[in-house]
TIFI-529539 format. One record per residue (C-alpha): residue number from 1; residue in one letter; x, y, z. Coordinates in steps of 0.25 Angstrom, whole numbers, always signed. Example, Ala and Ser with C-alpha at 12.3 -4.5 7.8 and 13.67 -1.06 7.14 Angstrom:
BEGIN
1 / A / +49 / -18 / +31
2 / S / +55 / -4 / +29
//
This chain:
BEGIN
1 / X / +547 / -21 / -109
2 / X / +546 / -6 / -110
3 / X / +533 / +0 / -105
4 / X / +523 / +5 / -116
5 / X / +523 / +20 / -117
6 / X / +511 / +25 / -124
7 / X / +514 / +35 / -135
8 / X / +509 / +49 / -131
9 / X / +496 / +54 / -137
10 / X / +498 / +65 / -148
11 / X / +492 / +79 / -143
12 / X / +481 / +84 / -152
13 / X / +489 / +96 / -156
14 / X / +500 / +87 / -162
15 / X / +490 / +79 / -169
16 / X / +484 / +91 / -175
17 / X / +498 / +96 / -179
18 / X / +500 / +83 / -186
19 / X / +487 / +84 / -194
20 / X / +491 / +97 / -199
21 / X / +505 / +93 / -203
22 / X / +499 / +81 / -211
23 / X / +488 / +90 / -218
24 / X / +500 / +99 / -222
25 / X / +507 / +87 / -228
26 / X / +494 / +82 / -235
27 / X / +492 / +95 / -242
28 / X / +481 / +105 / -246
29 / X / +469 / +99 / -253
30 / X / +466 / +101 / -268
31 / X / +456 / +112 / -272
32 / X / +444 / +112 / -281
33 / X / +434 / +122 / -287
34 / X / +420 / +120 / -283
35 / X / +407 / +127 / -285
36 / X / +405 / +137 / -274
37 / X / +390 / +131 / -272
38 / X / +396 / +118 / -268
39 / X / +408 / +123 / -259
40 / X / +402 / +122 / -245
41 / X / +412 / +116 / -235
42 / X / +423 / +117 / -245
43 / X / +436 / +124 / -242
44 / X / +440 / +136 / -250
45 / X / +454 / +134 / -257
46 / X / +455 / +148 / -262
47 / X / +452 / +162 / -257
48 / X / +439 / +167 / -263
49 / X / +440 / +182 / -267
50 / X / +428 / +190 / -271
51 / X / +427 / +195 / -285
52 / X / +415 / +204 / -282
53 / X / +410 / +213 / -271
54 / X / +399 / +207 / -262
55 / X / +389 / +214 / -263
56 / X / +392 / +218 / -277
57 / X / +384 / +231 / -276
58 / X / +378 / +239 / -265
59 / X / +365 / +233 / -262
60 / X / +353 / +234 / -253
61 / X / +352 / +227 / -239
62 / X / +337 / +229 / -238
63 / X / +324 / +230 / -246
64 / X / +321 / +244 / -246
65 / X / +325 / +257 / -253
66 / X / +338 / +262 / -258
67 / X / +340 / +277 / -256
68 / X / +350 / +289 / -256
69 / X / +351 / +291 / -241
70 / X / +352 / +306 / -243
71 / X / +337 / +305 / -249
72 / X / +332 / +299 / -236
73 / X / +339 / +308 / -226
74 / X / +327 / +307 / -216
75 / X / +316 / +298 / -212
76 / X / +303 / +299 / -220
77 / X / +309 / +303 / -234
78 / X / +301 / +298 / -246
79 / X / +308 / +294 / -259
80 / X / +303 / +289 / -272
81 / X / +307 / +275 / -277
82 / X / +315 / +276 / -290
83 / X / +319 / +261 / -292
84 / X / +318 / +247 / -287
85 / X / +331 / +238 / -285
86 / X / +330 / +224 / -282
87 / X / +342 / +214 / -280
88 / X / +348 / +211 / -293
89 / X / +345 / +224 / -299
90 / X / +353 / +237 / -300
91 / X / +345 / +251 / -298
92 / X / +348 / +264 / -305
93 / X / +354 / +276 / -297
94 / X / +345 / +280 / -286
95 / X / +339 / +294 / -289
96 / X / +340 / +304 / -278
97 / X / +327 / +305 / -270
98 / X / +322 / +291 / -274
99 / X / +324 / +277 / -268
100 / X / +325 / +263 / -274
101 / X / +317 / +251 / -269
102 / X / +328 / +241 / -266
103 / X / +329 / +226 / -262
104 / X / +339 / +219 / -254
105 / X / +352 / +216 / -262
106 / X / +348 / +225 / -273
107 / X / +360 / +235 / -277
108 / X / +358 / +249 / -271
109 / X / +356 / +259 / -283
110 / X / +366 / +269 / -285
111 / X / +364 / +282 / -277
112 / X / +357 / +274 / -266
113 / X / +365 / +274 / -253
114 / X / +355 / +267 / -243
115 / X / +343 / +257 / -242
116 / X / +331 / +259 / -233
117 / X / +325 / +246 / -229
118 / X / +310 / +245 / -234
119 / X / +305 / +244 / -220
120 / X / +310 / +259 / -218
121 / X / +302 / +264 / -230
122 / X / +288 / +266 / -234
123 / X / +285 / +265 / -249
124 / X / +273 / +274 / -254
125 / X / +267 / +281 / -266
126 / X / +276 / +293 / -263
127 / X / +289 / +285 / -262
128 / X / +296 / +278 / -251
129 / X / +297 / +284 / -237
130 / X / +309 / +281 / -229
131 / X / +306 / +280 / -215
132 / X / +321 / +280 / -211
133 / X / +332 / +288 / -217
134 / X / +343 / +278 / -221
135 / X / +358 / +279 / -218
136 / X / +368 / +279 / -229
137 / X / +371 / +265 / -234
138 / X / +360 / +259 / -226
139 / X / +356 / +245 / -231
140 / X / +366 / +244 / -242
141 / X / +375 / +233 / -244
142 / X / +388 / +239 / -250
143 / X / +395 / +232 / -262
144 / X / +406 / +223 / -257
145 / X / +402 / +224 / -242
146 / X / +402 / +209 / -240
147 / X / +414 / +206 / -250
148 / X / +423 / +215 / -258
149 / X / +428 / +211 / -271
150 / X / +442 / +205 / -270
151 / X / +440 / +201 / -255
152 / X / +443 / +187 / -251
153 / X / +430 / +181 / -246
154 / X / +433 / +166 / -243
155 / X / +447 / +161 / -240
156 / X / +454 / +149 / -243
157 / X / +452 / +138 / -233
158 / X / +438 / +142 / -230
159 / X / +428 / +131 / -229
160 / X / +416 / +136 / -237
161 / X / +404 / +138 / -228
162 / X / +390 / +142 / -234
163 / X / +393 / +157 / -231
164 / X / +406 / +155 / -238
165 / X / +400 / +150 / -250
166 / X / +390 / +161 / -250
167 / X / +402 / +171 / -250
168 / X / +408 / +164 / -262
169 / X / +395 / +165 / -270
170 / X / +394 / +179 / -266
171 / X / +407 / +183 / -273
172 / X / +403 / +174 / -285
173 / X / +412 / +162 / -283
174 / X / +405 / +150 / -290
175 / X / +417 / +141 / -287
176 / X / +427 / +140 / -276
177 / X / +441 / +133 / -275
178 / X / +440 / +124 / -263
179 / X / +449 / +113 / -257
180 / X / +445 / +98 / -261
181 / X / +438 / +91 / -249
182 / X / +446 / +81 / -242
183 / X / +443 / +66 / -245
184 / X / +440 / +60 / -231
185 / X / +438 / +45 / -229
186 / X / +431 / +40 / -216
187 / X / +430 / +26 / -210
188 / X / +427 / +20 / -196
189 / X / +433 / +8 / -191
190 / X / +428 / -3 / -181
191 / X / +422 / -17 / -182
192 / X / +411 / -12 / -171
193 / X / +405 / -1 / -180
194 / X / +391 / -3 / -186
195 / X / +384 / +7 / -194
196 / X / +371 / +13 / -189
197 / X / +359 / +5 / -195
198 / X / +366 / -8 / -193
199 / X / +364 / -19 / -182
200 / X / +373 / -16 / -170
201 / X / +380 / -29 / -166
202 / X / +386 / -31 / -152
203 / X / +399 / -24 / -151
204 / X / +396 / -14 / -162
205 / X / +394 / +1 / -162
206 / X / +387 / +10 / -172
207 / X / +398 / +18 / -180
208 / X / +396 / +32 / -176
209 / X / +409 / +38 / -181
210 / X / +406 / +35 / -195
211 / X / +394 / +44 / -194
212 / X / +401 / +55 / -185
213 / X / +413 / +56 / -194
214 / X / +405 / +57 / -207
215 / X / +397 / +68 / -200
216 / X / +410 / +75 / -195
217 / X / +416 / +75 / -209
218 / X / +403 / +81 / -215
219 / X / +402 / +92 / -204
220 / X / +417 / +95 / -207
221 / X / +414 / +97 / -222
222 / X / +422 / +85 / -226
223 / X / +416 / +74 / -234
224 / X / +421 / +60 / -231
225 / X / +420 / +46 / -237
226 / X / +415 / +36 / -227
227 / X / +423 / +23 / -228
228 / X / +414 / +15 / -218
229 / X / +418 / +6 / -207
230 / X / +431 / -2 / -207
231 / X / +433 / -14 / -198
232 / X / +444 / -15 / -188
233 / X / +454 / -22 / -197
234 / X / +468 / -17 / -201
235 / X / +467 / -21 / -215
236 / X / +453 / -15 / -218
237 / X / +458 / -2 / -211
238 / X / +470 / -1 / -219
239 / X / +462 / -4 / -232
240 / X / +452 / +7 / -229
241 / X / +463 / +17 / -226
242 / X / +470 / +14 / -239
243 / X / +457 / +15 / -247
244 / X / +453 / +28 / -240
245 / X / +467 / +35 / -242
246 / X / +466 / +34 / -257
247 / X / +455 / +44 / -260
248 / X / +454 / +52 / -246
249 / X / +462 / +63 / -240
250 / X / +458 / +59 / -226
251 / X / +454 / +46 / -219
252 / X / +447 / +47 / -206
253 / X / +443 / +35 / -197
254 / X / +437 / +32 / -184
255 / X / +440 / +20 / -175
256 / X / +452 / +11 / -175
257 / X / +463 / +20 / -171
258 / X / +465 / +16 / -156
259 / X / +474 / +5 / -151
260 / X / +465 / -7 / -151
261 / X / +468 / -20 / -159
262 / X / +456 / -16 / -168
263 / X / +461 / -2 / -171
264 / X / +468 / -3 / -184
265 / X / +468 / +11 / -190
266 / X / +482 / +15 / -184
267 / X / +489 / +3 / -190
268 / X / +481 / +5 / -203
269 / X / +485 / +19 / -204
270 / X / +500 / +15 / -202
271 / X / +499 / +4 / -212
272 / X / +492 / +13 / -223
273 / X / +500 / +26 / -220
274 / X / +505 / +33 / -208
275 / X / +501 / +36 / -194
276 / X / +504 / +51 / -190
277 / X / +498 / +50 / -176
278 / X / +489 / +42 / -167
279 / X / +483 / +45 / -153
280 / X / +480 / +59 / -149
281 / X / +480 / +65 / -135
282 / X / +465 / +69 / -136
283 / X / +453 / +64 / -130
284 / X / +444 / +59 / -137
285 / X / +452 / +55 / -149
286 / X / +465 / +49 / -144
287 / X / +466 / +37 / -155
288 / X / +467 / +47 / -167
289 / X / +475 / +43 / -179
290 / X / +481 / +52 / -190
291 / X / +489 / +47 / -202
292 / X / +490 / +45 / -217
293 / X / +486 / +34 / -226
294 / X / +494 / +31 / -239
295 / X / +488 / +32 / -253
296 / X / +492 / +23 / -264
297 / X / +499 / +36 / -271
298 / X / +507 / +38 / -258
299 / X / +499 / +50 / -253
300 / X / +491 / +49 / -240
301 / X / +477 / +51 / -234
302 / X / +476 / +57 / -220
303 / X / +471 / +48 / -210
304 / X / +464 / +51 / -196
305 / X / +459 / +40 / -187
306 / X / +448 / +44 / -177
307 / X / +445 / +37 / -164
308 / X / +433 / +27 / -164
309 / X / +426 / +33 / -152
310 / X / +415 / +42 / -158
311 / X / +418 / +55 / -150
312 / X / +433 / +53 / -152
313 / X / +431 / +52 / -166
314 / X / +422 / +64 / -166
315 / X / +432 / +73 / -159
316 / X / +444 / +69 / -166
317 / X / +437 / +72 / -179
318 / X / +435 / +86 / -175
319 / X / +449 / +88 / -169
320 / X / +458 / +81 / -180
321 / X / +450 / +77 / -192
322 / X / +442 / +90 / -194
323 / X / +455 / +99 / -195
324 / X / +461 / +90 / -205
325 / X / +448 / +90 / -214
326 / X / +449 / +105 / -214
327 / X / +463 / +105 / -220
328 / X / +460 / +94 / -230
329 / X / +448 / +102 / -235
330 / X / +457 / +115 / -236
331 / X / +454 / +122 / -223
332 / X / +466 / +127 / -214
333 / X / +468 / +118 / -202
334 / X / +459 / +122 / -191
335 / X / +455 / +119 / -177
336 / X / +444 / +127 / -171
337 / X / +447 / +138 / -161
338 / X / +441 / +134 / -147
339 / X / +431 / +142 / -139
340 / X / +434 / +143 / -124
341 / X / +421 / +140 / -116
342 / X / +418 / +138 / -102
343 / X / +418 / +124 / -97
344 / X / +405 / +119 / -91
345 / X / +411 / +106 / -86
346 / X / +422 / +101 / -78
347 / X / +433 / +92 / -84
348 / X / +442 / +88 / -72
349 / X / +449 / +76 / -78
350 / X / +459 / +80 / -88
351 / X / +465 / +71 / -99
352 / X / +479 / +70 / -104
353 / X / +473 / +71 / -118
354 / X / +467 / +83 / -124
355 / X / +452 / +81 / -123
356 / X / +441 / +86 / -132
357 / X / +427 / +85 / -125
358 / X / +414 / +86 / -131
359 / X / +407 / +99 / -126
360 / X / +395 / +108 / -129
361 / X / +394 / +123 / -126
362 / X / +382 / +128 / -117
363 / X / +373 / +140 / -118
364 / X / +382 / +148 / -108
365 / X / +395 / +147 / -115
366 / X / +401 / +135 / -108
367 / X / +404 / +121 / -113
368 / X / +399 / +108 / -108
369 / X / +405 / +94 / -109
370 / X / +397 / +81 / -114
371 / X / +397 / +72 / -101
372 / X / +403 / +60 / -109
373 / X / +416 / +63 / -116
374 / X / +420 / +48 / -120
375 / X / +426 / +46 / -134
376 / X / +414 / +37 / -138
377 / X / +403 / +47 / -134
378 / X / +399 / +53 / -147
379 / X / +386 / +59 / -141
380 / X / +396 / +69 / -135
381 / X / +399 / +75 / -149
382 / X / +384 / +76 / -151
383 / X / +382 / +84 / -139
384 / X / +394 / +93 / -140
385 / X / +396 / +105 / -148
386 / X / +411 / +106 / -146
387 / X / +424 / +100 / -140
388 / X / +431 / +105 / -128
389 / X / +446 / +104 / -129
390 / X / +453 / +100 / -116
391 / X / +468 / +100 / -115
392 / X / +476 / +89 / -110
393 / X / +475 / +89 / -94
394 / X / +464 / +100 / -95
395 / X / +453 / +100 / -84
396 / X / +441 / +109 / -84
397 / X / +433 / +115 / -73
398 / X / +419 / +121 / -76
399 / X / +421 / +135 / -81
400 / X / +434 / +133 / -87
401 / X / +436 / +138 / -102
402 / X / +438 / +126 / -111
403 / X / +441 / +125 / -126
404 / X / +429 / +122 / -135
405 / X / +427 / +120 / -150
406 / X / +414 / +118 / -156
407 / X / +411 / +105 / -164
408 / X / +407 / +114 / -176
409 / X / +420 / +121 / -176
410 / X / +427 / +108 / -176
411 / X / +419 / +104 / -189
412 / X / +419 / +117 / -196
413 / X / +430 / +126 / -189
414 / X / +427 / +141 / -191
415 / X / +439 / +146 / -200
416 / X / +441 / +158 / -191
417 / X / +442 / +150 / -178
418 / X / +452 / +140 / -181
419 / X / +465 / +138 / -174
420 / X / +477 / +133 / -182
//
């Protein structure tokens, strides 16, 4: 009998390449038009071009007095007030030798070329005394200085932040064309799992992954359907996969993807669709599964099976699920660019796999490790604010530079700081 030779584990870069190819075959999401007031977190499907200048007119940046700068050529000049201009009003042309009381945001009256803040003025019965002579253009916000008419202000593929929605509103966009959100189904597997609030029998554990994954999807801006806990039974697992595939684009599970006799998801995926790859050369997260589940109409839903160990499930969501969610929502593929920080730790024992260790930045620009890096230690993910990426075979001595990505950048990658 020939000796058993284990199949080589797939490198993470190969797995990421496979995910991108599968997403290309899956196609771009459909689009829809939504009220810009309700578009937070959606991904823009069309460039937004401004039909107006912002601001539409020269306006005052201060409460004060609008003047002709030539009329206030030195400190102490006194001018009569000829008009009052509030925001939303439009003043008459400013007569030479006079000033206009003006308020923040009000259009600068024709003829005026400077605004003197009220703290540098003294109003009295003889007029307004200017304690300081202004410079030409002082405290005036020029027409179009923020946005010029015809400029592209928001680009296709941008996930809409609160500031982006404000920009859309500032150019008068009442509606925005966005990509439809992906439909995501999530369930956990395991006979041992019990929900918080229920009695905990001997041999049982509380289901932390159900809460963690729901929170991760919410933090990534992707609503998900929670399908509960599935027992460790092949028939029940297959039935749940079939059900989830019919009206979801992506199915994500935790647990049941290892090699034990009670791990049925690999076989269930093969029976209900196809298995693209299984077992990655990463730590934590080796027993990761990716495949597709058939629908009744012959199309497919994507499937991603995460490990059951809580920290491994957390890490593989960031590395593998989050980039896929972005593309399904209409974003370009994105892996956040790492920062190189000084290691405040020693890592003398290298692993053959690529390791992602939970870490936290300190006040002096270094990065420290959580002392317990086990795949079941979820407290490490609470303590950490990022992951250090260690190459296969890499050791670290205190003072070395290491690759670090913040957890916030995994969940909401900055568009300007993504590597393809």
